[in-house]
Residue frames as qw, qx, qy, qz and C-alpha x, y, z in Angstrom:
[[0.360, -0.819, 0.414, 0.171, 53.20, 40.16, 179.23],
 [0.694, 0.574, -0.433, -0.044, 56.04, 39.21, 176.92],
 [0.916, -0.363, 0.138, 0.103, 58.21, 36.30, 177.92],
 [0.121, 0.834, -0.535, -0.056, 61.95, 36.93, 177.96],
 [0.853, 0.183, -0.472, 0.130, 64.34, 34.11, 177.27],
 [0.700, -0.708, 0.046, 0.081, 66.01, 33.10, 180.52],
 [0.112, -0.858, 0.476, 0.157, 69.73, 33.66, 181.12],
 [0.639, -0.201, 0.716, 0.195, 70.58, 30.13, 180.01],
 [0.666, 0.583, 0.463, 0.050, 69.17, 30.78, 176.53],
 [0.489, 0.784, 0.017, 0.382, 71.52, 33.60, 175.54],
 [0.597, -0.319, -0.145, 0.722, 74.62, 35.57, 176.47],
 [0.081, 0.956, 0.169, -0.226, 74.30, 39.34, 176.63],
 [0.661, 0.552, 0.004, 0.508, 76.59, 41.11, 174.20],
 [0.477, -0.700, -0.039, 0.530, 79.45, 43.03, 175.77],
 [0.332, 0.931, -0.087, -0.122, 81.52, 45.74, 174.14],
 [0.460, -0.604, 0.580, 0.294, 84.79, 43.78, 174.09],
 [0.509, 0.553, -0.467, -0.465, 84.09, 42.43, 170.59],
 [0.034, -0.266, 0.963, -0.017, 84.50, 38.82, 171.71],
 [0.734, -0.045, -0.330, -0.592, 81.93, 36.32, 170.48],
 [0.777, -0.312, 0.479, -0.263, 80.98, 33.11, 172.35],
 [0.355, -0.355, 0.820, 0.275, 82.75, 29.91, 171.37],
 [0.567, 0.388, 0.726, 0.027, 79.91, 28.66, 169.15],
 [0.420, 0.886, 0.172, -0.099, 80.36, 31.70, 166.87],
 [0.200, -0.746, 0.522, 0.361, 84.08, 31.35, 166.18],
 [0.883, 0.400, 0.243, -0.044, 83.99, 29.92, 162.71],
 [0.518, -0.376, 0.501, 0.583, 87.19, 29.04, 160.86],
 [0.502, 0.759, -0.022, -0.414, 87.49, 30.75, 157.49],
 [0.767, 0.054, 0.501, 0.397, 88.92, 29.21, 154.32],
 [0.090, 0.796, -0.105, -0.590, 90.45, 32.20, 152.55],
 [0.210, -0.265, 0.765, 0.547, 92.01, 30.19, 149.70],
 [0.218, 0.440, 0.852, 0.181, 88.67, 28.87, 148.48],
 [0.105, 0.840, 0.376, -0.377, 87.07, 32.29, 148.87],
 [0.087, -0.648, 0.367, 0.661, 89.78, 34.00, 146.82],
 [0.210, 0.000, 0.855, 0.475, 89.37, 31.47, 143.98],
 [0.158, 0.637, 0.754, 0.021, 85.59, 31.93, 143.86],
 [0.013, -0.816, -0.117, 0.566, 85.89, 35.72, 144.10],
 [0.126, -0.440, 0.571, 0.682, 88.14, 35.71, 141.05],
 [0.190, 0.255, 0.888, 0.332, 85.84, 33.43, 139.07],
 [0.097, 0.774, 0.604, -0.163, 82.77, 35.60, 139.75],
 [0.077, -0.762, 0.094, 0.637, 84.66, 38.83, 139.07],
 [0.216, -0.185, 0.718, 0.636, 85.76, 37.47, 135.69],
 [0.110, 0.498, 0.816, 0.270, 82.12, 36.90, 134.73],
 [0.040, -0.274, -0.048, -0.960, 81.05, 40.27, 136.16],
 [0.565, -0.521, -0.539, -0.346, 78.48, 39.00, 138.65],
 [0.202, -0.489, 0.500, -0.686, 77.85, 40.07, 142.26],
 [0.539, -0.297, -0.788, 0.016, 76.84, 37.72, 145.07],
 [0.478, -0.771, -0.072, -0.415, 74.96, 38.67, 148.21],
 [0.881, -0.289, -0.186, 0.324, 77.59, 36.58, 150.02],
 [0.548, 0.169, -0.058, 0.817, 80.22, 39.22, 149.20],
 [0.058, -0.592, -0.139, -0.792, 78.07, 42.34, 149.48],
 [0.631, -0.653, -0.125, -0.399, 76.50, 41.43, 152.83],
 [0.072, 0.567, -0.735, 0.365, 79.74, 40.02, 154.34],
 [0.896, -0.236, -0.167, -0.338, 78.07, 36.70, 155.08],
 [0.427, -0.633, 0.632, -0.134, 79.96, 34.70, 157.77],
 [0.858, 0.053, 0.511, -0.017, 79.47, 31.51, 155.74],
 [0.498, 0.785, -0.219, -0.297, 81.17, 32.88, 152.63],
 [0.059, 0.590, -0.796, -0.117, 84.36, 30.83, 152.76],
 [0.495, 0.005, 0.849, -0.183, 82.47, 27.61, 153.55],
 [0.661, 0.580, 0.381, -0.285, 79.97, 28.08, 150.74],
 [0.390, 0.802, -0.367, -0.264, 82.55, 29.31, 148.23],
 [0.205, -0.452, 0.865, 0.071, 84.72, 26.28, 148.99],
 [0.499, 0.243, 0.828, -0.081, 81.74, 24.14, 147.87],
 [0.044, 0.058, 0.538, 0.840, 81.09, 26.46, 144.89],
 [0.074, -0.699, -0.711, 0.010, 77.75, 27.52, 146.35],
 [0.146, -0.094, -0.050, 0.984, 76.69, 31.15, 145.92],
 [0.193, 0.732, 0.611, -0.232, 73.62, 33.35, 145.99],
 [0.379, 0.279, 0.353, 0.809, 73.62, 35.58, 142.92],
 [0.011, -0.651, -0.332, 0.682, 72.76, 39.25, 143.33],
 [0.349, 0.476, 0.557, 0.584, 70.95, 40.69, 140.33],
 [0.018, -0.911, -0.331, -0.246, 69.84, 44.27, 139.59],
 [0.232, 0.729, -0.308, 0.566, 73.18, 45.66, 140.72],
 [0.611, -0.175, -0.606, 0.479, 74.72, 45.96, 144.16],
 [0.013, 0.113, -0.250, 0.962, 73.15, 49.23, 145.36],
 [0.136, -0.534, -0.828, 0.107, 69.97, 49.23, 147.48],
 [0.073, -0.580, -0.217, -0.782, 67.40, 52.03, 147.58],
 [0.641, -0.708, -0.197, -0.224, 66.73, 51.40, 151.27],
 [0.224, 0.582, -0.589, 0.515, 69.01, 51.90, 154.26],
 [0.838, -0.447, -0.277, -0.148, 68.33, 49.10, 156.76],
 [0.224, -0.838, 0.429, -0.253, 70.45, 49.48, 159.88],
 [0.793, -0.333, 0.510, -0.016, 71.50, 45.80, 159.97],
 [0.854, 0.404, 0.294, 0.144, 72.48, 45.27, 156.32],
 [0.464, -0.521, 0.346, 0.628, 75.89, 45.80, 154.72],
 [0.509, 0.489, 0.542, 0.455, 74.67, 46.13, 151.11],
 [0.218, -0.106, 0.059, 0.968, 75.58, 49.59, 149.77],
 [0.187, 0.753, 0.596, -0.206, 72.79, 52.16, 149.53],
 [0.097, -0.453, 0.221, 0.858, 72.33, 55.05, 147.12],
 [0.604, 0.551, -0.048, -0.574, 71.18, 55.68, 143.57],
 [0.761, -0.011, 0.628, 0.163, 71.29, 52.41, 141.60],
 [0.036, -0.327, 0.617, 0.715, 72.49, 52.04, 138.02],
 [0.678, 0.232, -0.243, -0.653, 70.23, 51.19, 135.09],
 [0.886, -0.051, 0.428, -0.170, 69.06, 47.57, 134.84],
 [0.018, 0.557, -0.748, -0.362, 71.73, 45.52, 133.10],
 [0.890, 0.214, 0.000, -0.402, 70.07, 43.08, 130.69],
 [0.528, 0.511, -0.677, 0.044, 73.42, 41.39, 130.11],
 [0.249, -0.382, 0.774, -0.439, 73.30, 39.95, 133.62],
 [0.880, 0.083, 0.150, -0.442, 70.54, 37.55, 132.52],
 [0.866, 0.386, -0.313, 0.058, 73.07, 35.67, 130.44],
 [0.158, 0.620, -0.628, 0.443, 75.91, 36.37, 132.91],
 [0.615, -0.326, 0.530, -0.484, 74.08, 34.56, 135.71],
 [0.958, 0.193, 0.065, -0.200, 73.29, 31.58, 133.48],
 [0.630, 0.588, -0.457, 0.219, 76.93, 31.44, 132.33],
 [0.139, -0.563, 0.653, -0.487, 78.10, 31.48, 135.96],
 [0.819, -0.137, 0.379, -0.408, 75.71, 28.68, 136.90],
 [0.913, 0.386, -0.131, -0.034, 76.95, 26.64, 133.95],
 [0.375, 0.668, -0.547, 0.338, 80.60, 27.37, 134.73],
 [0.294, -0.452, 0.670, -0.509, 80.18, 26.30, 138.35],
 [0.387, -0.031, -0.906, -0.170, 78.10, 23.24, 137.48],
 [0.271, -0.024, 0.580, -0.768, 75.37, 24.23, 139.92],
 [0.195, -0.315, -0.885, -0.282, 72.21, 22.16, 140.19],
 [0.258, -0.780, -0.555, 0.126, 70.52, 24.48, 142.70],
 [0.323, 0.294, 0.028, 0.899, 70.69, 28.25, 142.39],
 [0.164, -0.752, -0.508, 0.387, 69.52, 31.10, 144.63],
 [0.273, 0.451, 0.245, 0.813, 68.83, 34.50, 143.07],
 [0.231, -0.755, -0.467, 0.398, 68.26, 37.68, 145.09],
 [0.318, 0.600, 0.162, 0.716, 68.52, 41.45, 144.68],
 [0.124, -0.152, -0.396, 0.897, 68.72, 44.68, 146.64],
 [0.228, 0.721, 0.567, -0.327, 65.48, 46.65, 147.00],
 [0.251, 0.087, 0.429, 0.863, 64.89, 48.61, 143.79],
 [0.123, 0.690, 0.575, -0.422, 62.12, 51.04, 144.70],
 [0.049, 0.535, -0.272, -0.799, 63.28, 53.22, 141.80],
 [0.093, 0.023, -0.838, -0.537, 61.85, 50.70, 139.32],
 [0.591, -0.110, -0.123, -0.790, 58.13, 50.57, 138.55],
 [0.885, -0.101, -0.385, -0.241, 58.04, 46.77, 138.97],
 [0.618, -0.688, 0.362, -0.116, 60.71, 46.67, 141.68],
 [0.010, 0.558, -0.810, -0.182, 62.82, 44.48, 139.41],
 [0.764, 0.066, 0.563, -0.309, 60.28, 41.66, 139.05],
 [0.780, 0.589, -0.089, -0.189, 60.75, 41.34, 135.29],
 [0.252, 0.680, -0.683, 0.091, 64.50, 40.82, 135.74],
 [0.487, -0.255, 0.776, -0.308, 63.84, 38.06, 138.30],
 [0.825, 0.344, 0.323, -0.312, 61.45, 36.43, 135.83],
 [0.662, 0.690, -0.278, -0.093, 63.84, 36.62, 132.87],
 [0.014, -0.608, 0.778, -0.160, 66.89, 35.41, 134.81],
 [0.615, -0.092, 0.718, -0.313, 64.91, 32.42, 136.10],
 [0.813, 0.484, 0.181, -0.267, 63.43, 31.59, 132.72],
 [0.462, 0.737, -0.490, -0.053, 66.84, 31.75, 131.06],
 [0.227, -0.455, 0.839, -0.195, 68.42, 29.38, 133.59],
 [0.716, 0.133, 0.610, -0.312, 65.56, 26.89, 133.19],
 [0.731, 0.640, -0.045, -0.234, 65.75, 27.13, 129.40],
 [0.393, 0.705, -0.587, 0.054, 69.53, 26.69, 129.17],
 [0.137, 0.284, -0.890, 0.330, 69.93, 24.33, 132.15],
 [0.668, -0.299, -0.346, -0.588, 66.68, 22.37, 132.57],
 [0.748, -0.211, -0.599, 0.192, 68.13, 20.16, 135.32],
 [0.276, 0.098, -0.421, 0.859, 68.95, 23.17, 137.52],
 [0.267, -0.736, -0.622, 0.010, 66.43, 24.25, 140.17],
 [0.178, 0.441, -0.067, 0.877, 66.00, 27.93, 141.04],
 [0.339, -0.659, -0.573, 0.350, 65.12, 29.62, 144.33],
 [0.150, 0.640, 0.113, 0.745, 64.22, 33.32, 144.41],
 [0.383, -0.523, -0.487, 0.586, 64.65, 35.62, 147.40],
 [0.178, 0.628, 0.367, 0.663, 62.78, 38.81, 146.59],
 [0.011, -0.011, -0.339, 0.941, 62.24, 42.23, 148.17],
 [0.267, 0.445, 0.724, -0.454, 58.63, 43.23, 148.89],
 [0.180, 0.334, 0.599, 0.705, 58.10, 45.10, 145.56],
 [0.191, -0.013, 0.221, -0.956, 56.11, 47.53, 147.75],
 [0.465, 0.241, 0.726, -0.446, 53.33, 44.95, 147.66],
 [0.428, 0.404, -0.368, -0.720, 52.72, 45.20, 143.88],
 [0.811, 0.126, 0.508, -0.261, 50.39, 42.39, 142.83],
 [0.731, 0.656, -0.144, -0.122, 51.56, 42.53, 139.21],
 [0.166, 0.695, -0.687, 0.136, 55.20, 42.12, 140.28],
 [0.507, -0.269, 0.762, -0.299, 54.36, 39.24, 142.58],
 [0.858, 0.361, 0.243, -0.272, 52.37, 37.51, 139.81],
 [0.568, 0.713, -0.410, -0.036, 55.37, 37.74, 137.50],
 [0.042, -0.554, 0.794, -0.246, 57.76, 36.24, 140.06],
 [0.687, -0.075, 0.604, -0.397, 55.27, 33.57, 141.15],
 [0.866, 0.421, 0.231, -0.140, 55.05, 32.30, 137.57],
 [0.130, 0.813, -0.537, -0.186, 58.78, 32.44, 136.83],
 [0.869, 0.209, -0.448, -0.032, 59.28, 28.71, 137.20],
 [0.049, 0.524, -0.690, 0.497, 61.22, 29.00, 140.47],
 [0.591, -0.207, -0.779, 0.025, 60.83, 26.02, 142.81],
 [0.426, -0.540, -0.517, 0.510, 61.12, 28.13, 145.99],
 [0.070, 0.738, 0.185, 0.646, 59.84, 31.69, 146.43],
 [0.559, -0.388, -0.474, 0.558, 61.34, 33.50, 149.38],
 [0.007, -0.760, -0.017, -0.649, 60.83, 36.83, 151.09],
 [0.498, -0.049, -0.643, 0.580, 62.50, 37.49, 154.43],
 [0.390, -0.830, -0.364, -0.163, 60.54, 38.77, 157.43],
 [0.383, 0.553, -0.404, 0.620, 63.90, 39.39, 159.20],
 [0.122, 0.086, -0.664, 0.733, 62.56, 40.19, 162.69],
 [0.084, -0.556, -0.794, 0.233, 59.55, 40.56, 164.99],
 [0.086, 0.819, 0.418, 0.385, 57.04, 43.44, 164.58],
 [0.403, -0.886, -0.119, 0.195, 58.31, 45.43, 167.59],
 [0.521, -0.496, 0.349, 0.600, 61.77, 45.70, 165.97],
 [0.607, 0.565, 0.474, 0.296, 60.66, 46.62, 162.45],
 [0.005, 0.972, -0.059, -0.227, 62.19, 50.07, 162.77],
 [0.448, -0.501, 0.590, 0.447, 65.45, 48.48, 161.61],
 [0.461, 0.299, 0.727, 0.412, 63.81, 47.63, 158.27],
 [0.075, 0.437, -0.028, -0.896, 63.57, 50.99, 156.52],
 [0.458, 0.245, -0.351, -0.779, 60.52, 51.40, 154.25],
 [0.343, -0.060, -0.926, -0.147, 59.34, 47.88, 155.16],
 [0.582, -0.255, 0.168, -0.754, 56.12, 46.85, 156.86],
 [0.283, -0.163, 0.922, -0.207, 55.48, 43.64, 158.81],
 [0.631, 0.388, 0.539, -0.400, 51.92, 43.11, 157.55],
 [0.562, 0.687, -0.258, -0.380, 52.95, 43.85, 153.98],
 [0.105, 0.492, -0.861, -0.078, 55.75, 41.28, 154.14],
 [0.449, 0.080, 0.842, -0.289, 53.28, 38.70, 155.44],
 [0.642, 0.583, 0.241, -0.436, 50.98, 39.54, 152.55],
 [0.329, 0.650, -0.608, -0.316, 53.84, 39.10, 150.08],
 [0.110, -0.220, 0.968, -0.047, 54.31, 35.53, 151.30],
 [0.522, 0.344, 0.659, -0.419, 50.56, 34.91, 151.24],
 [0.573, 0.672, -0.064, -0.464, 50.21, 36.20, 147.67],
 [0.180, 0.532, -0.797, -0.224, 53.20, 34.20, 146.47],
 [0.303, -0.020, 0.934, -0.189, 51.62, 31.07, 147.93],
 [0.549, 0.509, 0.530, -0.399, 48.27, 31.67, 146.25],
 [0.461, 0.753, -0.195, -0.426, 49.65, 32.86, 142.89],
 [0.048, 0.539, -0.816, -0.204, 52.36, 30.24, 142.32],
 [0.728, 0.051, -0.618, -0.291, 51.85, 26.68, 141.06],
 [0.823, -0.508, 0.027, -0.251, 51.11, 24.17, 143.83],
 [0.912, 0.076, -0.194, 0.354, 54.55, 22.62, 143.36],
 [0.288, 0.598, -0.276, 0.695, 56.29, 25.85, 144.46],
 [0.595, -0.516, -0.504, 0.353, 57.19, 26.40, 148.11],
 [0.017, -0.895, 0.032, -0.445, 57.39, 29.66, 150.08],
 [0.759, -0.142, -0.348, 0.532, 60.22, 30.50, 152.44],
 [0.085, -0.925, 0.052, -0.366, 61.31, 33.18, 154.88],
 [0.662, 0.079, -0.473, 0.575, 64.09, 33.95, 157.36],
 [0.415, -0.884, -0.111, -0.187, 64.36, 35.51, 160.80],
 [0.413, 0.455, -0.519, 0.594, 67.30, 36.95, 162.72],
 [0.658, -0.683, -0.317, 0.016, 67.65, 36.62, 166.49],
 [0.646, -0.184, -0.191, 0.716, 69.80, 38.47, 168.99],
 [0.111, 0.464, 0.164, 0.864, 68.23, 41.89, 168.44],
 [0.160, -0.081, 0.498, -0.848, 66.26, 41.91, 171.70],
 [0.632, -0.152, -0.451, -0.612, 63.21, 39.91, 170.59],
 [0.532, -0.279, 0.648, -0.469, 61.39, 37.66, 173.06],
 [0.131, 0.001, 0.981, 0.141, 60.54, 34.00, 172.68],
 [0.343, 0.557, 0.653, -0.382, 56.84, 34.86, 172.78],
 [0.321, 0.722, -0.141, -0.596, 57.29, 37.32, 169.92],
 [0.052, 0.377, -0.836, -0.395, 59.15, 34.75, 167.86],
 [0.230, 0.225, 0.944, -0.065, 56.45, 32.13, 168.35],
 [0.378, 0.674, 0.384, -0.506, 53.78, 34.62, 167.30],
 [0.259, 0.626, -0.474, -0.562, 55.71, 35.30, 164.08],
 [0.096, -0.105, 0.973, 0.181, 55.89, 31.53, 163.47],
 [0.312, 0.478, 0.770, -0.286, 52.09, 31.38, 163.84],
 [0.329, 0.732, 0.015, -0.596, 51.58, 34.37, 161.55],
 [0.121, 0.482, -0.730, -0.470, 53.74, 32.68, 158.92],
 [0.163, 0.123, 0.978, 0.046, 51.83, 29.44, 159.10],
 [0.352, 0.608, 0.509, -0.498, 48.58, 31.39, 158.76],
 [0.418, 0.724, -0.215, -0.505, 49.78, 32.60, 155.32],
 [0.961, 0.258, 0.074, -0.065, 50.95, 29.11, 154.33],
 [0.162, 0.800, -0.577, 0.010, 54.72, 29.61, 154.57],
 [0.968, 0.056, -0.241, -0.045, 56.47, 26.25, 154.06],
 [0.792, 0.098, -0.284, 0.531, 60.13, 26.79, 154.94],
 [0.308, -0.944, 0.011, -0.117, 61.84, 28.79, 157.73],
 [0.679, 0.270, -0.344, 0.589, 65.42, 29.84, 158.43],
 [0.448, -0.888, -0.056, -0.081, 66.51, 31.21, 161.82],
 [0.746, 0.223, -0.228, 0.584, 70.01, 32.58, 162.46],
 [0.467, -0.631, -0.220, 0.580, 72.01, 34.81, 164.77],
 [0.275, 0.943, 0.061, 0.177, 72.27, 38.47, 163.77],
 [0.692, -0.305, 0.051, 0.653, 75.89, 39.59, 163.54],
 [0.129, 0.941, 0.044, -0.310, 76.63, 43.27, 162.97],
 [0.771, 0.529, 0.010, 0.354, 78.88, 43.85, 159.91],
 [0.436, 0.286, -0.297, 0.800, 80.69, 46.59, 161.87],
 [0.195, -0.382, -0.561, 0.708, 80.18, 49.04, 164.74],
 [0.154, 0.085, -0.179, -0.968, 78.28, 51.33, 162.38],
 [0.464, -0.214, -0.682, -0.523, 75.31, 48.95, 162.21],
 [0.721, -0.493, -0.094, -0.478, 72.54, 47.83, 164.54],
 [0.094, -0.530, 0.770, -0.342, 74.12, 46.47, 167.70],
 [0.613, -0.118, -0.779, -0.067, 73.83, 42.82, 168.70],
 [0.538, -0.599, 0.166, -0.570, 71.87, 42.68, 171.96],
 [0.695, -0.380, 0.580, -0.191, 72.54, 39.05, 172.76],
 [0.310, 0.366, -0.835, -0.270, 74.12, 35.88, 171.43],
 [0.850, -0.110, 0.088, -0.507, 71.50, 33.13, 171.40],
 [0.401, -0.395, 0.827, -0.009, 72.71, 29.70, 172.47],
 [0.278, 0.143, -0.839, -0.445, 72.51, 26.69, 170.10],
 [0.016, 0.266, 0.927, -0.264, 70.03, 25.04, 172.49],
 [0.296, 0.533, 0.341, -0.716, 67.57, 27.89, 171.95],
 [0.345, 0.389, -0.540, -0.662, 67.89, 27.52, 168.18],
 [0.165, -0.041, -0.979, -0.108, 66.97, 23.85, 168.59],
 [0.144, 0.424, 0.709, -0.545, 63.99, 24.87, 170.70],
 [0.353, 0.517, -0.058, -0.778, 62.80, 27.30, 168.04],
 [0.264, 0.235, -0.807, -0.473, 63.22, 24.63, 165.38],
 [0.054, -0.216, -0.969, 0.111, 61.06, 22.13, 167.23],
 [0.228, 0.517, 0.469, -0.679, 58.36, 24.71, 167.98],
 [0.342, 0.476, -0.331, -0.740, 58.25, 25.74, 164.30],
 [0.227, 0.090, -0.921, -0.303, 58.07, 22.13, 163.10],
 [0.054, 0.339, 0.867, -0.360, 55.28, 21.42, 165.58],
 [0.295, 0.555, 0.217, -0.747, 53.36, 24.36, 164.10],
 [0.750, 0.500, 0.419, -0.110, 53.54, 22.76, 160.65],
 [0.211, 0.797, -0.454, -0.339, 56.57, 24.10, 158.78],
 [0.958, 0.266, -0.100, -0.044, 57.82, 21.48, 156.33],
 [0.796, 0.133, -0.203, 0.554, 61.49, 22.25, 156.88],
 [0.266, -0.961, 0.041, -0.069, 63.33, 24.47, 159.37],
 [0.716, 0.234, -0.290, 0.590, 67.02, 25.34, 159.50],
 [0.363, -0.893, -0.014, -0.265, 67.82, 26.95, 162.84],
 [0.820, -0.210, -0.127, 0.517, 71.36, 27.51, 164.09],
 [0.286, -0.753, 0.001, 0.593, 73.69, 30.43, 164.93],
 [0.190, -0.379, 0.521, 0.741, 75.20, 30.52, 161.42],
 [0.376, 0.512, 0.755, 0.163, 72.00, 29.84, 159.47],
 [0.121, 0.383, -0.130, -0.907, 71.20, 32.42, 156.79],
 [0.688, 0.401, 0.227, -0.560, 68.26, 32.42, 154.37],
 [0.731, 0.549, -0.335, -0.229, 70.31, 30.93, 151.52],
 [0.137, -0.546, 0.817, -0.122, 72.67, 28.77, 153.59],
 [0.181, -0.017, 0.983, 0.021, 72.39, 25.10, 152.51],
 [0.521, 0.246, 0.033, -0.817, 69.31, 26.14, 150.54],
 [0.525, 0.182, -0.728, -0.402, 69.24, 22.89, 148.56],
 [0.083, -0.004, -0.938, 0.336, 68.55, 20.89, 151.73],
 [0.431, 0.192, 0.375, -0.798, 65.05, 22.36, 152.08],
 [0.747, 0.344, -0.163, -0.546, 63.94, 20.63, 148.89],
 [0.905, -0.153, 0.396, -0.038, 65.85, 17.41, 149.56],
 [0.679, 0.687, -0.252, 0.060, 68.64, 17.99, 147.02]]
């Protein structure tokens, strides 16, 4: 029998659009506007903008951003994600230098690179991940790179390429528990676990693997703990846990708002199971404060 979180652990979502007090974050629009302009001038997308991340103004005020390569159009249509879907454009080789120029311009010492799913490409975009990473390392040897990749439909060749890119952290998000995987179109829970396992075995021993989970979609505590165990079984090092927030009424509905105390509970359980670092809070996202995982 699955164990539900008790009523003290979450607040059921109502239809009045009002979030609990711990999810009323103040935005810094001035800093966001400045960063938007800077990135637009270079011609680079960020997942922060495309996915309407709630941390965008905070991160942009610190000149932190997660770069989105391979365009801004996804070939999948996940019901929780705000990234546009449709037919993507051709791979833009210029963005390899554009990303490096942006990193240099912002003076970043830690960079996160991600992409939409590109199932239209034979390698899923792995070569672009490799070349972007290699170019940053070549031009800016003091800058560390973290990659957050799609599943590449499980392609071993693609995973080998990414694993040997020189990135310090290799991430692939599980997103949710197996019973809710219907929200992840064209994804498969076991395949995503295998992606993390293969990254761990293919990459140099100095590289770390990382994943992220959303809560508030109706999952149980027992289901979450089982995912933690599954992740440790494939050697996953780092874990992020955050509250799911629907971008608009057109997306998957929030079932409940999980209290900060439950996030702390999840963090302790995950650490006890052997994760090296866990960030767990209502506003945590996979790339939020990413440098902290590696002690930067």
